[in-house]
Short mmCIF file of the C-alpha atoms (twelve columns), coordinates in Angstrom:
data_MODEL
# 
_entry.id   MODEL 
# 
loop_
_atom_site.group_PDB 
_atom_site.id 
_atom_site.type_symbol 
_atom_site.label_atom_id 
_atom_site.label_alt_id 
_atom_site.label_comp_id 
_atom_site.label_asym_id 
_atom_site.label_seq_id 
_atom_site.Cartn_x 
_atom_site.Cartn_y 
_atom_site.Cartn_z 
_atom_site.pdbx_PDB_model_num 
ATOM 1   C CA . UNK A 1   -19.073 2.465   -11.269 1 
ATOM 2   C CA . UNK A 2   -20.644 0.588   -14.044 1 
ATOM 3   C CA . UNK A 3   -21.105 -3.124  -14.062 1 
ATOM 4   C CA . UNK A 4   -18.704 -3.620  -16.965 1 
ATOM 5   C CA . UNK A 5   -15.759 -2.372  -14.853 1 
ATOM 6   C CA . UNK A 6   -16.113 -5.344  -12.481 1 
ATOM 7   C CA . UNK A 7   -15.707 -9.094  -13.107 1 
ATOM 8   C CA . UNK A 8   -18.834 -10.544 -14.710 1 
ATOM 9   C CA . UNK A 9   -19.411 -13.114 -11.904 1 
ATOM 10  C CA . UNK A 10  -20.036 -10.606 -9.197  1 
ATOM 11  C CA . UNK A 11  -23.582 -9.996  -8.019  1 
ATOM 12  C CA . UNK A 12  -25.173 -6.582  -8.204  1 
ATOM 13  C CA . UNK A 13  -24.952 -6.433  -4.428  1 
ATOM 14  C CA . UNK A 14  -21.135 -7.142  -4.548  1 
ATOM 15  C CA . UNK A 15  -20.627 -4.584  -7.291  1 
ATOM 16  C CA . UNK A 16  -22.399 -1.889  -5.265  1 
ATOM 17  C CA . UNK A 17  -20.430 -2.732  -2.155  1 
ATOM 18  C CA . UNK A 18  -17.066 -2.919  -3.948  1 
ATOM 19  C CA . UNK A 19  -17.802 0.261   -5.829  1 
ATOM 20  C CA . UNK A 20  -18.538 1.942   -2.440  1 
ATOM 21  C CA . UNK A 21  -15.247 0.486   -1.140  1 
ATOM 22  C CA . UNK A 22  -13.371 2.030   -4.052  1 
ATOM 23  C CA . UNK A 23  -14.983 5.376   -3.387  1 
ATOM 24  C CA . UNK A 24  -14.252 5.149   0.331   1 
ATOM 25  C CA . UNK A 25  -10.550 4.191   -0.037  1 
ATOM 26  C CA . UNK A 26  -10.004 6.468   -3.108  1 
ATOM 27  C CA . UNK A 27  -8.297  3.909   -5.230  1 
ATOM 28  C CA . UNK A 28  -8.988  1.164   -7.819  1 
ATOM 29  C CA . UNK A 29  -9.493  -2.505  -6.967  1 
ATOM 30  C CA . UNK A 30  -7.489  -4.967  -9.068  1 
ATOM 31  C CA . UNK A 31  -9.139  -8.343  -9.307  1 
ATOM 32  C CA . UNK A 32  -7.199  -11.564 -9.862  1 
ATOM 33  C CA . UNK A 33  -7.554  -15.268 -9.380  1 
ATOM 34  C CA . UNK A 34  -10.604 -17.450 -10.153 1 
ATOM 35  C CA . UNK A 35  -12.885 -14.483 -10.502 1 
ATOM 36  C CA . UNK A 36  -10.810 -13.488 -13.520 1 
ATOM 37  C CA . UNK A 37  -9.812  -16.910 -14.815 1 
ATOM 38  C CA . UNK A 38  -13.188 -18.574 -15.386 1 
ATOM 39  C CA . UNK A 39  -13.091 -21.175 -12.542 1 
ATOM 40  C CA . UNK A 40  -14.936 -19.043 -9.996  1 
ATOM 41  C CA . UNK A 41  -17.580 -20.949 -8.116  1 
ATOM 42  C CA . UNK A 42  -20.070 -18.834 -6.098  1 
ATOM 43  C CA . UNK A 43  -20.152 -19.736 -2.334  1 
ATOM 44  C CA . UNK A 44  -16.957 -21.702 -2.750  1 
ATOM 45  C CA . UNK A 45  -14.309 -19.531 -4.351  1 
ATOM 46  C CA . UNK A 46  -13.091 -16.362 -2.748  1 
ATOM 47  C CA . UNK A 47  -12.981 -13.016 -4.578  1 
ATOM 48  C CA . UNK A 48  -9.323  -11.917 -4.728  1 
ATOM 49  C CA . UNK A 49  -8.414  -8.294  -5.248  1 
ATOM 50  C CA . UNK A 50  -5.576  -6.002  -4.309  1 
ATOM 51  C CA . UNK A 51  -5.041  -2.266  -3.916  1 
ATOM 52  C CA . UNK A 52  -1.917  -0.151  -4.235  1 
ATOM 53  C CA . UNK A 53  -1.123  2.882   -2.070  1 
ATOM 54  C CA . UNK A 54  1.644   5.144   -0.901  1 
ATOM 55  C CA . UNK A 55  0.585   4.428   2.719   1 
ATOM 56  C CA . UNK A 56  -0.326  0.850   3.503   1 
ATOM 57  C CA . UNK A 57  -1.016  1.554   7.136   1 
ATOM 58  C CA . UNK A 58  -3.629  4.177   6.286   1 
ATOM 59  C CA . UNK A 59  -5.204  1.911   3.628   1 
ATOM 60  C CA . UNK A 60  -5.380  -0.931  6.125   1 
ATOM 61  C CA . UNK A 61  -7.259  1.354   8.493   1 
ATOM 62  C CA . UNK A 62  -9.693  2.487   5.853   1 
ATOM 63  C CA . UNK A 63  -10.537 -1.081  4.793   1 
ATOM 64  C CA . UNK A 64  -10.732 -2.105  8.451   1 
ATOM 65  C CA . UNK A 65  -13.241 0.728   9.062   1 
ATOM 66  C CA . UNK A 66  -15.271 0.019   5.881   1 
ATOM 67  C CA . UNK A 67  -15.812 -3.630  6.804   1 
ATOM 68  C CA . UNK A 68  -15.629 -3.269  10.600  1 
ATOM 69  C CA . UNK A 69  -12.788 -5.747  10.871  1 
ATOM 70  C CA . UNK A 70  -10.663 -6.439  13.941  1 
ATOM 71  C CA . UNK A 71  -7.063  -5.240  13.813  1 
ATOM 72  C CA . UNK A 72  -5.680  -8.735  14.173  1 
ATOM 73  C CA . UNK A 73  -7.395  -9.841  11.012  1 
ATOM 74  C CA . UNK A 74  -4.620  -8.417  8.825   1 
ATOM 75  C CA . UNK A 75  -1.531  -10.492 8.181   1 
ATOM 76  C CA . UNK A 76  1.758   -9.230  6.748   1 
ATOM 77  C CA . UNK A 77  2.857   -10.902 3.502   1 
ATOM 78  C CA . UNK A 78  5.921   -11.164 1.305   1 
ATOM 79  C CA . UNK A 79  5.778   -12.196 -2.288  1 
ATOM 80  C CA . UNK A 80  8.844   -12.792 -4.529  1 
ATOM 81  C CA . UNK A 81  9.047   -13.153 -8.274  1 
ATOM 82  C CA . UNK A 82  12.148  -13.482 -10.393 1 
ATOM 83  C CA . UNK A 83  13.318  -9.907  -9.703  1 
ATOM 84  C CA . UNK A 84  11.739  -8.288  -6.630  1 
ATOM 85  C CA . UNK A 85  10.369  -8.818  -3.126  1 
ATOM 86  C CA . UNK A 86  7.006   -7.133  -2.535  1 
ATOM 87  C CA . UNK A 87  5.797   -6.525  0.995   1 
ATOM 88  C CA . UNK A 88  2.136   -6.161  1.826   1 
ATOM 89  C CA . UNK A 89  -0.840  -6.938  4.057   1 
ATOM 90  C CA . UNK A 90  -3.558  -9.464  3.461   1 
ATOM 91  C CA . UNK A 91  -7.052  -10.208 4.985   1 
ATOM 92  C CA . UNK A 92  -9.371  -13.099 4.423   1 
ATOM 93  C CA . UNK A 93  -12.663 -11.425 5.219   1 
ATOM 94  C CA . UNK A 94  -14.632 -14.639 5.407   1 
ATOM 95  C CA . UNK A 95  -13.082 -15.380 8.826   1 
ATOM 96  C CA . UNK A 96  -14.640 -12.206 10.266  1 
ATOM 97  C CA . UNK A 97  -17.639 -11.102 8.174   1 
ATOM 98  C CA . UNK A 98  -20.061 -12.647 5.745   1 
ATOM 99  C CA . UNK A 99  -17.938 -11.828 2.663   1 
ATOM 100 C CA . UNK A 100 -15.748 -14.087 0.757   1 
ATOM 101 C CA . UNK A 101 -13.265 -11.375 -0.134  1 
ATOM 102 C CA . UNK A 102 -9.498  -11.841 0.109   1 
ATOM 103 C CA . UNK A 103 -7.814  -8.361  -0.020  1 
ATOM 104 C CA . UNK A 104 -4.146  -7.598  -0.442  1 
ATOM 105 C CA . UNK A 105 -2.594  -4.215  0.180   1 
ATOM 106 C CA . UNK A 106 0.747   -3.296  -1.467  1 
ATOM 107 C CA . UNK A 107 2.792   -0.162  -1.675  1 
ATOM 108 C CA . UNK A 108 2.441   1.589   -5.047  1 
ATOM 109 C CA . UNK A 109 6.107   0.833   -5.935  1 
ATOM 110 C CA . UNK A 110 5.203   -2.894  -6.200  1 
ATOM 111 C CA . UNK A 111 2.275   -2.381  -8.543  1 
ATOM 112 C CA . UNK A 112 3.940   -3.435  -11.856 1 
ATOM 113 C CA . UNK A 113 5.534   -6.512  -10.306 1 
ATOM 114 C CA . UNK A 114 2.329   -7.691  -8.548  1 
ATOM 115 C CA . UNK A 115 0.014   -7.076  -11.493 1 
ATOM 116 C CA . UNK A 116 2.365   -8.833  -13.886 1 
ATOM 117 C CA . UNK A 117 2.327   -11.888 -11.604 1 
ATOM 118 C CA . UNK A 118 -1.417  -11.778 -11.139 1 
ATOM 119 C CA . UNK A 119 -2.026  -11.546 -14.880 1 
ATOM 120 C CA . UNK A 120 0.034   -14.687 -15.605 1 
ATOM 121 C CA . UNK A 121 -2.244  -17.680 -15.942 1 
ATOM 122 C CA . UNK A 122 -5.471  -15.659 -16.365 1 
ATOM 123 C CA . UNK A 123 -6.295  -17.113 -19.690 1 
ATOM 124 C CA . UNK A 124 -6.694  -20.881 -19.324 1 
ATOM 125 C CA . UNK A 125 -7.842  -23.466 -21.775 1 
ATOM 126 C CA . UNK A 126 -11.254 -25.071 -21.173 1 
ATOM 127 C CA . UNK A 127 -9.493  -28.234 -19.979 1 
ATOM 128 C CA . UNK A 128 -7.451  -26.221 -17.422 1 
ATOM 129 C CA . UNK A 129 -10.599 -24.461 -16.166 1 
ATOM 130 C CA . UNK A 130 -12.236 -27.804 -15.695 1 
ATOM 131 C CA . UNK A 131 -9.106  -29.040 -13.810 1 
ATOM 132 C CA . UNK A 132 -9.319  -26.034 -11.488 1 
ATOM 133 C CA . UNK A 133 -13.009 -26.548 -10.820 1 
ATOM 134 C CA . UNK A 134 -12.654 -30.253 -10.112 1 
ATOM 135 C CA . UNK A 135 -9.688  -29.554 -7.769  1 
ATOM 136 C CA . UNK A 136 -11.719 -26.945 -5.905  1 
ATOM 137 C CA . UNK A 137 -14.638 -29.278 -5.532  1 
ATOM 138 C CA . UNK A 138 -12.459 -32.106 -4.263  1 
ATOM 139 C CA . UNK A 139 -10.927 -29.699 -1.685  1 
ATOM 140 C CA . UNK A 140 -14.108 -28.093 -0.511  1 
ATOM 141 C CA . UNK A 141 -15.810 -31.434 -0.083  1 
ATOM 142 C CA . UNK A 142 -12.807 -32.645 1.979   1 
ATOM 143 C CA . UNK A 143 -11.651 -35.282 -0.480  1 
ATOM 144 C CA . UNK A 144 -8.336  -33.459 -0.789  1 
ATOM 145 C CA . UNK A 145 -6.682  -32.042 2.272   1 
ATOM 146 C CA . UNK A 146 -5.356  -28.480 2.272   1 
ATOM 147 C CA . UNK A 147 -1.725  -29.430 1.686   1 
ATOM 148 C CA . UNK A 148 -2.624  -31.675 -1.304  1 
ATOM 149 C CA . UNK A 149 -4.904  -29.051 -2.814  1 
ATOM 150 C CA . UNK A 150 -2.259  -26.277 -2.667  1 
ATOM 151 C CA . UNK A 151 0.545   -28.608 -3.880  1 
ATOM 152 C CA . UNK A 152 -1.507  -29.624 -6.984  1 
ATOM 153 C CA . UNK A 153 -2.661  -25.991 -7.573  1 
ATOM 154 C CA . UNK A 154 0.812   -24.538 -7.105  1 
ATOM 155 C CA . UNK A 155 2.372   -27.291 -9.145  1 
ATOM 156 C CA . UNK A 156 0.099   -26.369 -12.032 1 
ATOM 157 C CA . UNK A 157 1.247   -22.773 -11.919 1 
ATOM 158 C CA . UNK A 158 4.922   -23.585 -11.486 1 
ATOM 159 C CA . UNK A 159 4.807   -25.791 -14.590 1 
ATOM 160 C CA . UNK A 160 3.440   -22.758 -16.378 1 
ATOM 161 C CA . UNK A 161 6.443   -20.671 -15.425 1 
ATOM 162 C CA . UNK A 162 4.549   -18.744 -12.773 1 
ATOM 163 C CA . UNK A 163 7.373   -19.110 -10.276 1 
ATOM 164 C CA . UNK A 164 7.173   -16.958 -7.204  1 
ATOM 165 C CA . UNK A 165 7.152   -17.337 -3.506  1 
ATOM 166 C CA . UNK A 166 4.354   -16.049 -1.255  1 
ATOM 167 C CA . UNK A 167 4.708   -16.047 2.533   1 
ATOM 168 C CA . UNK A 168 2.216   -14.976 5.230   1 
ATOM 169 C CA . UNK A 169 4.074   -13.629 8.258   1 
# 
């Protein structure tokens, strides 16, 4: 893979590793969140991406093998937008390995719904980017607690008609 197919904030090492992951699992990685919005902060922000597959169990096993993750590291998730429930699996790699990746796995049939939701709010004004960065700094330096951080962050998106529900099971 060439560098221009990955978000610009990734290091060369991350690009090589994620390109190798794509080759290993045989499908494209779809990036979303701060890495795509412009409020990504190295060593603070996570790198969110998702994959779509016909067999989520097999994909989970491939990702688990690639990163040498324990089985219990994956959590089932449900997300709901205006029209559909989407079921999947999520892993926050930072808890288990020295990578700040957050990976979601969904069935192929949920691809349009999930990508549509992920693409909402990607383009932010400079003022909104500053708001997100300040919010992150306040949270990561323990000035805001987790509940307050997520309430402010989610409140911002809900005001921008990005209404959906996301639950970790």
